[in-house]
All heavy atoms as an XYZ file, in Angstrom:
857
protein
N      25.136    -44.482     98.729
C      24.573    -43.166     98.963
C      23.825    -43.192    100.282
O      22.990    -44.039    100.513
C      23.640    -42.809     97.816
C      23.030    -41.459     97.940
S      22.005    -41.304     96.470
C      21.774    -39.637     96.329
N      24.146    -42.252    101.154
C      23.503    -42.257    102.465
C      22.365    -41.247    102.505
O      22.384    -40.242    101.807
C      24.516    -41.940    103.559
O      25.018    -40.652    103.399
N      21.397    -41.565    103.308
C      20.267    -40.675    103.497
C      20.499    -39.895    104.773
O      20.964    -40.442    105.758
C      18.966    -41.494    103.626
O      18.844    -42.295    102.462
C      17.773    -40.584    103.761
N      20.180    -38.625    104.758
C      20.378    -37.778    105.930
C      19.040    -37.308    106.470
O      18.142    -36.964    105.714
C      21.222    -36.547    105.580
C      22.642    -36.878    105.313
N      23.074    -37.323    104.092
C      23.729    -36.852    106.099
C      24.370    -37.541    104.140
N      24.787    -37.263    105.348
N      18.940    -37.287    107.768
C      17.784    -36.704    108.439
C      18.252    -35.416    109.079
O      19.376    -35.318    109.546
C      17.251    -37.656    109.504
N      17.411    -34.428    109.098
C      17.751    -33.156    109.712
C      17.191    -33.119    111.111
O      16.034    -33.447    111.331
C      17.163    -31.988    108.887
O      17.706    -32.072    107.574
C      17.520    -30.667    109.505
N      18.033    -32.733    112.041
C      17.616    -32.581    113.426
C      17.553    -31.106    113.756
O      18.436    -30.354    113.375
C      18.622    -33.239    114.380
C      18.811    -34.729    114.251
C      19.869    -35.180    115.251
C      17.504    -35.452    114.529
N      16.554    -30.701    114.443
C      16.478    -29.326    114.925
C      16.676    -29.385    116.425
O      15.788    -29.742    117.160
C      15.146    -28.679    114.569
C      14.962    -28.558    113.095
N      15.650    -27.651    112.343
C      14.218    -29.275    112.233
C      15.304    -27.793    111.077
N      14.448    -28.770    110.981
N      17.865    -29.102    116.838
C      18.188    -29.199    118.241
C      19.403    -28.359    118.533
O      19.592    -27.311    117.938
N      20.252    -28.826    119.425
C      21.397    -28.033    119.837
C      22.498    -27.998    118.783
O      23.500    -28.659    118.883
C      21.875    -28.749    121.100
C      21.419    -30.149    120.939
C      20.156    -30.080    120.144
N      22.282    -27.250    117.733
C      23.322    -27.028    116.736
C      23.736    -25.569    116.816
O      23.198    -24.798    117.585
C      22.807    -27.360    115.329
O      21.870    -26.418    114.916
N      24.685    -25.188    115.989
C      25.150    -23.805    115.992
C      24.330    -23.010    114.983
O      24.869    -22.264    114.186
C      26.631    -23.755    115.664
C      27.481    -24.402    116.725
C      28.938    -24.216    116.446
N      29.312    -22.840    116.253
C      29.586    -21.978    117.227
N      29.520    -22.357    118.469
N      29.934    -20.741    116.949
N      23.014    -23.170    115.035
C      22.141    -22.480    114.106
C      22.033    -21.013    114.464
O      21.800    -20.663    115.604
C      20.746    -23.108    114.131
C      20.317    -23.543    112.769
C      19.012    -24.258    112.799
O      18.969    -25.415    113.206
O      18.028    -23.617    112.397
N      22.198    -20.135    113.486
C      22.087    -18.699    113.715
C      20.647    -18.261    113.479
O      19.894    -18.900    112.769
C      23.019    -17.951    112.761
N      20.294    -17.179    114.101
C      18.986    -16.586    113.847
C      18.961    -16.117    112.401
O      19.996    -15.815    111.818
C      18.767    -15.383    114.774
C      18.724    -15.742    116.243
C      17.510    -16.563    116.618
O      16.425    -16.315    116.064
O      17.644    -17.460    117.451
N      17.779    -16.020    111.818
C      17.677    -15.579    110.429
C      17.485    -14.068    110.368
O      16.698    -13.564    109.595
C      16.514    -16.293    109.722
O      15.321    -16.046    110.464
C      16.772    -17.770    109.586
N      18.226    -13.352    111.174
C      18.157    -11.901    111.170
C      19.355    -11.346    110.419
O      20.353    -12.043    110.217
C      18.144    -11.343    112.604
O      19.343    -11.770    113.260
C      16.932    -11.817    113.373
N      19.254    -10.102    110.039
C      20.335     -9.419    109.346
C      21.555     -9.341    110.260
O      21.451     -8.929    111.405
C      19.850     -7.994    108.965
C      20.891     -7.131    108.314
C      21.071     -7.440    106.855
O      20.332     -8.223    106.277
N      22.060     -6.840    106.253
N      22.725     -9.761    109.783
C      23.929     -9.650    110.604
C      24.189     -8.198    110.978
O      24.024     -7.303    110.149
C      25.036    -10.182    109.692
C      24.329    -11.024    108.690
C      22.983    -10.387    108.507
N      24.545     -7.968    112.215
C      24.784     -6.609    112.707
C      26.276     -6.399    112.886
O      26.778     -6.336    114.005
C      24.026     -6.405    114.022
C      24.060     -4.962    114.478
O      24.241     -4.067    113.630
O      23.927     -4.727    115.695
N      26.996     -6.337    111.770
C      28.434     -6.164    111.798
C      28.803     -4.799    111.258
O      28.237     -4.338    110.268
C      29.121     -7.238    110.949
C      28.917     -8.684    111.360
C      29.506     -9.612    110.313
C      29.548     -8.940    112.705
N      29.769     -4.175    111.894
C      30.266     -2.897    111.390
C      31.179     -3.166    110.191
O      31.624     -4.298    109.969
C      31.046     -2.168    112.485
O      32.261     -2.846    112.757
N      31.460     -2.121    109.455
C      32.362     -2.254    108.310
C      33.732     -2.731    108.778
O      34.355     -3.579    108.137
C      32.474     -0.922    107.583
N      34.197     -2.223    109.917
C      35.490     -2.625    110.456
C      35.491     -4.116    110.814
O      36.455     -4.826    110.554
C      35.858     -1.786    111.688
C      36.181     -0.344    111.369
C      34.950      0.566    111.257
O      33.802      0.087    111.469
O      35.122      1.745    110.921
N      34.390     -4.603    111.409
C      34.296     -6.014    111.757
C      34.303     -6.898    110.509
O      34.939     -7.954    110.489
C      33.035     -6.284    112.584
C      33.099     -5.707    113.979
C      31.765     -5.754    114.710
O      30.716     -5.502    114.073
O      31.795     -6.044    115.918
N      33.596     -6.458    109.467
C      33.594     -7.217    108.214
C      34.984     -7.249    107.589
O      35.438     -8.290    107.113
C      32.594     -6.629    107.222
C      31.140     -6.988    107.450
C      30.237     -6.189    106.528
C      30.911     -8.477    107.241
N      35.669     -6.108    107.602
C      37.017     -6.075    107.039
C      37.956     -6.979    107.833
O      38.769     -7.690    107.244
C      37.549     -4.644    107.015
C      36.926     -3.735    105.968
C      37.416     -2.297    106.146
C      37.222     -4.229    104.560
N      37.848     -6.959    109.153
C      38.667     -7.839    109.979
C      38.359     -9.302    109.672
O      39.265    -10.124    109.521
C      38.440     -7.576    111.470
C      39.071     -6.282    111.940
O      39.934     -5.733    111.222
O      38.692     -5.816    113.033
N      37.079     -9.622    109.593
C      36.654    -10.997    109.349
C      37.159    -11.507    108.008
O      37.709    -12.601    107.893
C      35.123    -11.071    109.405
C      34.471    -12.428    109.254
C      34.812    -13.308    110.454
C      32.962    -12.264    109.157
N      37.001    -10.713    106.961
C      37.358    -11.154    105.618
C      38.779    -10.787    105.214
O      39.185    -11.013    104.087
C      36.332    -10.666    104.602
C      35.034    -11.388    104.763
C      33.938    -10.756    105.318
C      34.931    -12.720    104.420
C      32.750    -11.446    105.512
C      33.754    -13.418    104.620
C      32.662    -12.768    105.169
N      39.546    -10.263    106.167
C      40.969    -10.075    105.940
C      41.695    -11.411    105.953
O      42.847    -11.509    105.551
N      41.013    -12.438    106.406
C      41.571    -13.786    106.482
C      41.161    -14.580    105.246
O      39.974    -14.766    104.982
C      41.056    -14.470    107.754
C      41.557    -15.887    107.868
O      42.745    -16.052    108.173
O      40.754    -16.818    107.640
N      42.155    -15.059    104.507
C      41.884    -15.790    103.266
C      41.038    -17.047    103.495
O      40.143    -17.368    102.717
C      43.192    -16.186    102.579
C      42.982    -16.987    101.320
C      44.281    -17.438    100.673
O      45.359    -17.072    101.165
O      44.189    -18.160     99.671
N      41.309    -17.768    104.595
C      40.561    -18.997    104.864
C      39.091    -18.708    105.133
O      38.222    -19.482    104.730
C      41.176    -19.761    106.036
C      42.553    -20.283    105.744
N      42.822    -21.150    104.715
C      43.730    -20.047    106.347
C      44.107    -21.421    104.693
N      44.687    -20.764    105.678
N      38.797    -17.590    105.777
C      37.403    -17.214    106.029
C      36.704    -16.909    104.710
O      35.577    -17.362    104.475
C      37.311    -16.010    106.972
O      37.978    -16.328    108.195
C      35.866    -15.640    107.263
N      37.366    -16.167    103.848
C      36.784    -15.843    102.539
C      36.515    -17.106    101.734
O      35.433    -17.278    101.160
C      37.710    -14.909    101.745
C      37.855    -13.531    102.323
C      38.591    -12.590    101.370
N      39.860    -13.083    100.896
C      41.046    -12.865    101.479
N      41.107    -12.163    102.597
N      42.157    -13.342    100.947
N      37.493    -18.012    101.692
C      37.341    -19.237    100.925
C      36.268    -20.149    101.511
O      35.540    -20.812    100.781
C      38.687    -19.974    100.845
C      39.738    -19.229    100.045
C      39.307    -19.000     98.606
O      38.735    -19.871     97.974
N      39.553    -17.816     98.098
N      36.169    -20.174    102.829
C      35.149    -21.008    103.484
C      33.757    -20.498    103.157
O      32.863    -21.285    102.815
C      35.377    -21.030    105.015
O      36.683    -21.576    105.259
C      34.334    -21.862    105.718
N      33.547    -19.183    103.224
C      32.235    -18.631    102.872
C      31.924    -18.887    101.408
O      30.804    -19.271    101.059
C      32.151    -17.134    103.190
C      30.792    -16.499    102.899
C      29.688    -17.133    103.742
C      30.840    -15.002    103.131
N      32.902    -18.732    100.567
C      32.707    -18.992     99.128
C      32.280    -20.441     98.896
O      31.398    -20.719     98.089
C      34.004    -18.678     98.375
C      33.902    -18.831     96.891
C      35.232    -18.454     96.247
C      35.215    -18.697     94.759
N      36.509    -18.393     94.137
N      32.889    -21.369     99.631
C      32.575    -22.795     99.472
C      31.136    -23.107     99.849
O      30.475    -23.906     99.191
C      33.533    -23.644    100.306
N      30.618    -22.476    100.902
C      29.236    -22.771    101.320
C      28.220    -21.873    100.638
O      27.027    -22.131    100.720
C      29.068    -22.726    102.859
C      29.376    -21.347    103.412
C      29.892    -23.823    103.508
C      29.088    -21.193    104.893
N      28.688    -20.843     99.943
C      27.762    -19.989     99.193
C      27.234    -20.738     97.976
O      26.086    -20.557     97.569
C      28.443    -18.692     98.762
N      28.057    -21.603     97.407
C      27.657    -22.373     96.230
C      26.598    -23.409     96.594
O      25.620    -23.576     95.881
C      28.872    -23.041     95.606
N      26.808    -24.108     97.712
C      25.839    -25.091     98.199
C      26.217    -25.464     99.624
O      27.382    -25.388     99.995
C      25.801    -26.339     97.321
C      27.029    -27.215     97.421
C      26.914    -28.426     96.510
O      26.447    -28.313     95.401
N      27.337    -29.563     96.986
N      25.249    -25.865    100.440
C      25.547    -26.280    101.818
C      26.491    -27.478    101.832
O      26.391    -28.367    100.979
C      24.178    -26.666    102.384
C      23.190    -25.971    101.518
C      23.809    -25.910    100.158
N      27.427    -27.475    102.790
C      28.413    -28.552    102.879
C      28.779    -28.796    104.327
O      28.631    -27.929    105.180
C      29.691    -28.167    102.128
C      29.504    -27.966    100.651
C      30.782    -27.529     99.998
C      30.502    -27.289     98.517
N      31.526    -26.525     97.887
N      29.338    -29.975    104.572
C      29.872    -30.284    105.900
C      31.332    -29.809    105.951
O      31.972    -29.585    104.920
C      29.758    -31.769    106.212
S      30.847    -32.822    105.236
N      31.831    -29.655    107.165
C      33.181    -29.146    107.358
C      34.252    -29.997    106.700
O      35.210    -29.476    106.117
N      34.115    -31.306    106.781
C      35.109    -32.194    106.191
C      35.187    -31.997    104.676
O      36.277    -31.957    104.104
C      34.800    -33.646    106.509
C      35.841    -34.599    105.972
C      35.588    -36.044    106.404
O      34.790    -36.305    107.285
N      36.265    -36.968    105.772
N      34.038    -31.847    104.028
C      34.024    -31.617    102.574
C      34.709    -30.307    102.224
O      35.446    -30.231    101.231
C      32.592    -31.581    102.043
O      31.962    -32.816    102.219
N      34.472    -29.293    103.036
C      35.092    -27.983    102.789
C      36.606    -28.088    102.967
O      37.369    -27.570    102.152
C      34.499    -26.912    103.720
C      33.007    -26.754    103.460
C      35.225    -25.580    103.541
C      32.262    -26.003    104.543
N      37.045    -28.772    104.026
C      38.483    -28.939    104.270
C      39.158    -29.643    103.093
O      40.241    -29.245    102.664
C      38.702    -29.707    105.571
N      38.515    -30.681    102.572
C      39.069    -31.395    101.427
C      39.101    -30.515    100.187
O      40.089    -30.493     99.452
C      38.260    -32.668    101.161
C      38.437    -33.717    102.229
C      37.456    -34.877    102.117
O      36.634    -34.901    101.172
O      37.501    -35.762    102.996
N      38.017    -29.770     99.974
C      37.928    -28.888     98.800
C      39.009    -27.804     98.837
O      39.618    -27.481     97.824
C      36.542    -28.245     98.761
C      36.320    -27.269     97.643
C      34.922    -26.659     97.696
O      33.967    -27.344     98.120
O      34.789    -25.484     97.320
N      39.229    -27.225    100.023
C      40.183    -26.114    100.157
C      41.606    -26.589    100.467
O      42.521    -25.770    100.496
C      39.719    -25.157    101.254
C      38.343    -24.516    101.061
C      38.014    -23.610    102.233
C      38.279    -23.761     99.740
N      41.763    -27.888    100.723
C      43.056    -28.473    101.065
C      43.676    -27.788    102.284
O      44.825    -27.376    102.277
C      44.015    -28.417     99.876
C      45.218    -29.322    100.079
O      45.100    -30.335    100.804
O      46.293    -29.002     99.522
N      42.855    -27.658    103.344
C      43.308    -27.126    104.633
C      42.816    -28.072    105.726
O      41.978    -28.938    105.482
C      42.803    -25.689    104.896
C      43.359    -24.717    103.871
C      41.296    -25.622    104.910
N      43.331    -27.892    106.925
C      42.941    -28.779    108.021
C      41.483    -28.561    108.408
O      40.937    -27.469    108.232
C      43.834    -28.553    109.240
O      43.511    -27.330    109.868
N      40.878    -29.607    108.946
C      39.488    -29.488    109.416
C      39.400    -28.479    110.548
O      38.425    -27.734    110.641
C      38.944    -30.839    109.840
C      38.658    -31.731    108.653
C      37.917    -32.961    109.028
N      38.684    -33.742    110.000
C      38.388    -34.967    110.364
N      37.330    -35.555    109.874
N      39.128    -35.610    111.229
N      40.411    -28.438    111.413
C      40.403    -27.475    112.523
C      40.336    -26.043    111.994
O      39.574    -25.215    112.512
C      41.630    -27.660    113.406
N      41.092    -25.762    110.952
C      41.076    -24.427    110.345
C      39.689    -24.111    109.799
O      39.144    -23.031    110.039
C      42.128    -24.331    109.217
O      43.421    -24.495    109.800
C      42.050    -23.002    108.478
N      39.098    -25.051    109.094
C      37.773    -24.843    108.507
C      36.723    -24.655    109.602
O      35.894    -23.747    109.526
C      37.390    -26.003    107.565
C      35.913    -25.973    107.206
C      38.239    -25.958    106.309
N      36.746    -25.508    110.632
C      35.729    -25.401    111.684
C      35.855    -24.101    112.473
O      34.842    -23.521    112.864
C      35.768    -26.614    112.615
C      35.099    -27.816    111.983
C      35.838    -28.925    111.618
C      33.734    -27.821    111.728
C      35.231    -30.023    111.020
C      33.119    -28.910    111.135
C      33.871    -30.007    110.781
O      33.253    -31.081    110.188
N      37.065    -23.604    112.672
C      37.211    -22.293    113.336
C      36.562    -21.204    112.489
O      35.848    -20.341    113.003
C      38.685    -21.970    113.573
C      39.275    -22.628    114.797
C      40.626    -22.032    115.171
N      41.635    -22.172    114.138
C      42.417    -23.246    113.978
N      42.297    -24.284    114.786
N      43.313    -23.267    113.022
N      36.792    -21.246    111.175
C      36.209    -20.230    110.288
C      34.693    -20.388    110.206
O      33.962    -19.404    110.201
C      36.819    -20.310    108.888
C      38.262    -19.864    108.702
C      38.898    -19.226    109.880
N      40.243    -18.767    109.660
C      41.340    -19.381    110.107
N      41.268    -20.521    110.758
N      42.529    -18.835    109.906
N      34.209    -21.623    110.148
C      32.761    -21.850    110.108
C      32.096    -21.331    111.380
O      31.050    -20.674    111.319
C      32.456    -23.330    109.914
C      32.740    -23.881    108.515
C      32.720    -25.397    108.543
C      31.742    -23.334    107.506
N      32.686    -21.602    112.530
C      32.122    -21.113    113.787
C      32.090    -19.588    113.822
O      31.119    -18.991    114.284
C      32.906    -21.659    114.984
C      32.674    -23.138    115.189
O      31.680    -23.699    114.747
N      33.622    -23.784    115.846
N      33.128    -18.962    113.295
C      33.175    -17.499    113.228
C      32.071    -16.971    112.317
O      31.386    -15.998    112.655
C      34.554    -17.030    112.716
O      35.550    -17.475    113.632
C      34.613    -15.523    112.582
N      31.872    -17.609    111.169
C      30.826    -17.178    110.234
C      29.434    -17.367    110.836
O      28.562    -16.505    110.679
C      30.949    -17.933    108.908
C      32.167    -17.580    108.059
C      32.357    -18.587    106.930
C      32.042    -16.156    107.518
N      29.222    -18.475    111.533
C      27.930    -18.713    112.183
C      27.703    -17.676    113.284
O      26.628    -17.073    113.379
C      27.838    -20.157    112.744
C      26.618    -20.322    113.643
C      27.782    -21.164    111.596
N      28.719    -17.441    114.117
C      28.602    -16.462    115.203
C      28.314    -15.060    114.667
O      27.610    -14.279    115.304
C      29.868    -16.436    116.051
C      30.046    -17.699    116.882
O      29.070    -18.470    117.041
O      31.183    -17.927    117.365
N      28.847    -14.750    113.486
C      28.643    -13.437    112.873
C      27.293    -13.336    112.171
O      26.909    -12.270    111.710
C      29.767    -13.143    111.880
N      26.564    -14.452    112.056
C      25.270    -14.437    111.383
C      25.366    -14.526    109.876
O      24.399    -14.267    109.164
N      26.526    -14.930    109.365
C      26.736    -15.017    107.918
C      26.545    -16.433    107.389
O      26.566    -16.656    106.183
C      28.136    -14.513    107.562
C      28.429    -13.072    107.981
C      29.890    -12.742    107.749
C      27.520    -12.097    107.257
N      26.345    -17.383    108.306
C      26.126    -18.782    107.936
C      25.291    -19.444    109.026
O      25.200    -18.934    110.144
C      27.457    -19.515    107.771
N      24.689    -20.573    108.664
C      23.960    -21.378    109.646
C      24.548    -22.780    109.651
O      25.175    -23.210    108.677
C      22.449    -21.485    109.326
O      22.290    -22.059    108.032
C      21.770    -20.134    109.385
N      24.331    -23.467    110.751
C      24.745    -24.862    110.877
C      23.510    -25.672    111.209
O      22.742    -25.309    112.091
C      25.783    -25.010    111.979
N      23.321    -26.754    110.471
C      22.169    -27.619    110.693
C      22.681    -29.030    110.946
O      23.425    -29.579    110.125
C      21.279    -27.579    109.454
C      20.023    -28.373    109.581
C      19.136    -28.173    108.361
O      19.595    -28.434    107.231
O      17.995    -27.758    108.558
N      22.317    -29.596    112.073
C      22.766    -30.935    112.437
C      22.040    -31.966    111.586
O      20.818    -31.949    111.472
C      22.501    -31.195    113.919
C      23.028    -32.509    114.478
C      24.549    -32.558    114.380
C      22.588    -32.661    115.924
N      22.811    -32.871    110.959
C      22.235    -33.947    110.155
C      22.744    -35.278    110.677
O      23.816    -35.366    111.277
C      22.599    -33.810    108.659
O      24.007    -33.912    108.519
C      22.107    -32.496    108.077
N      21.958    -36.312    110.451
C      22.329    -37.667    110.849
C      22.307    -38.537    109.602
O      21.289    -38.632    108.915
C      21.348    -38.244    111.898
C      21.762    -39.649    112.293
C      21.257    -37.328    113.108
N      23.432    -39.183    109.317
C      23.524    -40.073    108.164
C      22.895    -41.414    108.515
O      22.684    -41.744    109.681
C      24.983    -40.260    107.759
N      22.616    -42.188    107.515
C      22.017    -43.502    107.698
C      22.874    -44.394    108.605
O      22.356    -45.222    109.347
C      21.832    -44.158    106.331
C      20.792    -45.208    106.264
C      20.621    -45.648    104.817
C      19.386    -46.496    104.675
N      19.158    -46.912    103.299
N      24.188    -44.190    108.551
C      25.090    -44.984    109.383
C      25.160    -44.487    110.827
O      25.886    -45.036    111.644
C      26.487    -45.032    108.778
C      27.148    -43.658    108.697
O      26.598    -42.670    109.217
O      28.241    -43.586    108.110
N      24.414    -43.446    111.150
C      24.354    -42.933    112.515
C      25.316    -41.805    112.817
O      25.269    -41.219    113.900
N      26.208    -41.469    111.895
C      27.135    -40.361    112.125
C      26.390    -39.033    112.107
O      25.523    -38.802    111.269
C      28.240    -40.344    111.068
C      29.247    -41.438    111.279
O      29.556    -41.784    112.413
N      29.756    -42.002    110.194
N      26.761    -38.160    113.035
C      26.179    -36.825    113.125
C      27.187    -35.821    112.576
O      28.374    -35.944    112.832
C      25.891    -36.457    114.579
C      24.883    -37.331    115.232
N      25.146    -38.634    115.568
C      23.620    -37.080    115.616
C      24.079    -39.155    116.134
N      23.133    -38.238    116.177
N      26.700    -34.844    111.853
C      27.582    -33.770    111.386
C      26.742    -32.537    111.105
O      25.537    -32.625    110.844
C      28.382    -34.190    110.162
C      27.564    -34.496    108.923
C      28.406    -34.884    107.721
N      29.319    -35.959    107.997
C      29.089    -37.238    107.713
N      27.973    -37.603    107.129
N      29.969    -38.163    108.000
N      27.393    -31.393    111.180
C      26.727    -30.143    110.824
C      26.905    -29.890    109.340
O      27.968    -30.153    108.771
C      27.322    -28.962    111.603
C      26.726    -28.831    112.973
O      25.552    -29.117    113.180
N      27.518    -28.392    113.926
N      25.861    -29.388    108.744
C      25.904    -28.942    107.352
C      25.784    -27.418    107.404
O      24.860    -26.883    108.018
C      24.760    -29.552    106.557
C      24.829    -29.214    105.085
C      23.706    -29.844    104.332
N      22.461    -29.298    104.882
C      21.257    -29.697    104.560
N      21.099    -30.666    103.710
N      20.194    -29.142    105.085
N      26.709    -26.735    106.773
C      26.793    -25.279    106.839
C      26.276    -24.658    105.547
O      26.516    -25.176    104.456
C      28.235    -24.843    107.084
C      28.745    -25.325    108.421
C      29.332    -26.580    108.552
C      28.598    -24.545    109.557
C      29.782    -27.028    109.783
C      29.040    -24.992    110.796
C      29.622    -26.230    110.891
O      30.056    -26.684    112.116
N      25.581    -23.540    105.723
C      25.001    -22.831    104.576
C      25.177    -21.333    104.783
O      24.944    -20.815    105.885
C      23.522    -23.176    104.458
C      22.834    -22.532    103.283
C      21.396    -23.014    103.118
O      20.904    -23.793    103.958
O      20.768    -22.589    102.140
N      25.561    -20.633    103.723
C      25.685    -19.177    103.786
C      24.299    -18.566    103.902
O      23.351    -19.039    103.275
C      26.400    -18.648    102.552
N      24.179    -17.528    104.699
C      22.906    -16.830    104.844
C      22.903    -15.499    104.110
O      21.927    -14.766    104.171
C      22.574    -16.575    106.331
O      23.613    -15.771    106.899
C      22.432    -17.878    107.088
N      23.999    -15.192    103.442
C      24.128    -13.934    102.722
C      24.493    -14.212    101.273
O      25.104    -15.230    100.959
C      25.195    -13.014    103.365
C      24.784    -12.625    104.768
C      26.561    -13.650    103.370
N      24.102    -13.302    100.392
C      24.448    -13.459     98.979
C      25.543    -12.485     98.558
O      26.141    -12.637     97.503
C      23.216    -13.241     98.100
O      22.746    -11.914     98.238
N      25.801    -11.487     99.380
C      26.834    -10.519     99.038
C      27.155     -9.608    100.200
O      26.319     -9.379    101.081
N      28.376     -9.117    100.199
C      28.845     -8.205    101.236
C      29.635     -7.116    100.535
O      30.467     -7.400     99.668
C      29.755     -8.929    102.244
C      28.968    -10.031    102.945
C      30.354     -7.955    103.246
C      29.818    -10.976    103.751
N      29.374     -5.861    100.902
C      30.162     -4.776    100.320
C      30.507     -3.759    101.397
O      29.746     -3.534    102.336
C      29.409     -4.099     99.172
O      28.211     -3.513     99.639
N      31.678     -3.174    101.240
C      32.144     -2.125    102.141
C      32.525     -0.943    101.263
O      33.257     -1.090    100.282
C      33.353     -2.593    102.983
C      33.860     -1.458    103.859
C      32.988     -3.809    103.820
N      32.014      0.237    101.593
C      32.324      1.439    100.828
C      32.923      2.491    101.748
O      32.678      2.502    102.957
C      31.065      2.020    100.145
O      30.071      2.276    101.145
C      30.505      1.069     99.114
N      33.706      3.366    101.144
C      34.328      4.466    101.870
C      33.764      5.756    101.297
O      33.739      5.961    100.096
C      35.865      4.443    101.699
C      36.498      5.612    102.428
C      36.443      3.131    102.154
N      33.287      6.622    102.178
C      32.764      7.903    101.744
C      32.765      8.894    102.890
O      32.403      8.546    104.012
N      33.198     10.106    102.645
C      33.245     11.150    103.664
C      33.994     10.700    104.914
O      33.594     10.998    106.049
C      31.828     11.607    104.049
C      31.076     12.213    102.874
O      31.729     12.825    102.005
O      29.846     12.070    102.830
N      35.076      9.945    104.726
C      35.876      9.503    105.853
C      35.236      8.411    106.686
O      35.724      8.066    107.753
N      34.136      7.848    106.230
C      33.421      6.797    106.958
C      33.427      5.508    106.143
O      33.368      5.540    104.916
C      31.960      7.210    107.196
C      31.772      8.437    108.054
C      32.004      8.154    109.524
O      31.675      7.039    109.968
O      32.513      9.036    110.209
N      33.470      4.394    106.843
C      33.282      3.094    106.207
C      31.843      2.684    106.400
O      31.286      2.860    107.480
C      34.188      2.043    106.850
C      35.676      2.143    106.608
C      36.406      1.089    107.426
C      36.005      1.968    105.142
N      31.238      2.146    105.354
C      29.860      1.691    105.437
C      29.787      0.266    104.904
O      30.363     -0.052    103.875
C      28.955      2.596    104.604
C      27.492      2.315    104.775
C      26.632      3.308    104.009
O      26.840      4.520    104.152
O      25.764      2.834    103.262
N      29.096     -0.597    105.628
C      28.985     -2.008    105.240
C      27.548     -2.333    104.860
O      26.609     -1.866    105.503
C      29.433     -2.904    106.391
N      27.410     -3.140    103.825
C      26.109     -3.633    103.399
C      26.191     -5.137    103.255
O      27.088     -5.655    102.597
C      25.705     -3.011    102.044
O      25.754     -1.589    102.138
C      24.313     -3.447    101.646
N      25.256     -5.831    103.894
C      25.186     -7.278    103.798
C      23.892     -7.616    103.087
O      22.809     -7.228    103.520
C      25.226     -7.944    105.196
C      25.090     -9.448    105.070
C      26.501     -7.559    105.925
N      23.987     -8.316    101.953
C      22.810     -8.692    101.173
C      22.427    -10.130    101.495
O      23.268    -11.016    101.431
C      23.099     -8.560     99.673
C      23.513     -7.168     99.291
O      22.959     -6.194     99.761
N      24.528     -7.080     98.470
N      21.166    -10.328    101.809
C      20.696    -11.682    102.100
C      20.337    -12.395    100.832
O      20.087    -11.876     99.833
C      19.467    -11.611    103.015
C      19.856    -11.122    104.375
C      18.709    -11.159    105.351
O      17.809    -12.010    105.209
O      18.692    -10.336    106.248
């Protein structure tokens, strides 16, 4: 069992502000099955990309592209950790608990729950 230290430095950490995504942007983002599955995987508990790739049985490149998109959108954070053996990796965590899109009066409306 390895011990991890958390580093606060140049990681892909997102601000802890409400994501500012339009309903159309959310629909585009979650129109991709891998993005949905990746967010679902880190919503349960924070994980590293390799663990997510193994869990979802997809390539690490696919997972890391989706993780970077989620972090850039403000829907996840990345925290750099260092294992006892010296390996560095990001641990990803969802920053939202729910997302909903509604249609009314010809308009799409998005709600992101933290």
